[in-house]
N, C-alpha and C positions, 0 to 999 in steps of 0.2 A: 754154354752151360745154362741149364734151366734155373729158374728162381728158387725152387726147392733144393737144388744142389748147392746153390750159392748160400742159402740159409744154413744148410748142414755144415758147410765148410766154415762159414763165419762162426757158427756155434762151436765147432771143434777148436778153432783158434782161440776164441774167448775162454772156453773151458780150460784149455791148456795153459794160457797165459795168466789168467786170473785165479787159477786153481779152485774153480767152483764146480759144483755138481751139475751135470747137464740138465737135470730136471728143474733147475732153478732158472733156466733160460726158456723164454717164450717169445713170441713175436712182439709183445708189448713191453718186454723187459727193458728197463733203463739201466744202461751200464754204470752210470755214475750213482744214481739214487738207490738202486737195488743191489748192485754187485760191488759197490764201493770202489770203482775204478778211479784212480787219481789222475792228475794231469800227465804224469810220466807214463802210466799204463796206457792212457789214451794215445799218446804219441807213439809208443811202441806198437800198439795194436794197429794204428794207422799205417805204420811201416810194413807190418805183416800183411795187412789187407792189400796194400799197394803191390808188394812183391808177389803175393799169391795170385791176384787177379790181374796183374799188369795194368793197373790204372793209377792215375794220380789221386791222392787223397786231399780233401779239404779239411783244414784244422779249424777248430773253434766253432763249428756249427752244432749247437746243442740238439738239434733235431736228429742228428746222426747218432746220438747216444741211445736211441731207441732202436732195438734190433730190426724191426720191420722197415724202418726208415733207412737204416744203414744198408740192409739187403737191397732195397729198391734203388738206392743211390749206386751201389756197386753194379747191379744189373744194368741200369741205365748207362753208366760209364762204359761198361763192357760192350754194349751194343752200339755206342757212339764212336768206338775206336776202330 
């Protein structure tokens, strides 16, 4: 899966779970600060990303709250599996 495909899938998951408009999401978007994702939402999103991409998720890394960092993390994990 290419990075842009991962980005679009992550965006789809975030839009669906947080019930936000897809135009609110950019590579620089912070899930916590801009989309108001709370700790429960972050855990649930982590599970969804883990299931969707068949990778383990790391909890508590605030760098992963930013879309582009999250996508890079997922792509890296997918290529290392």
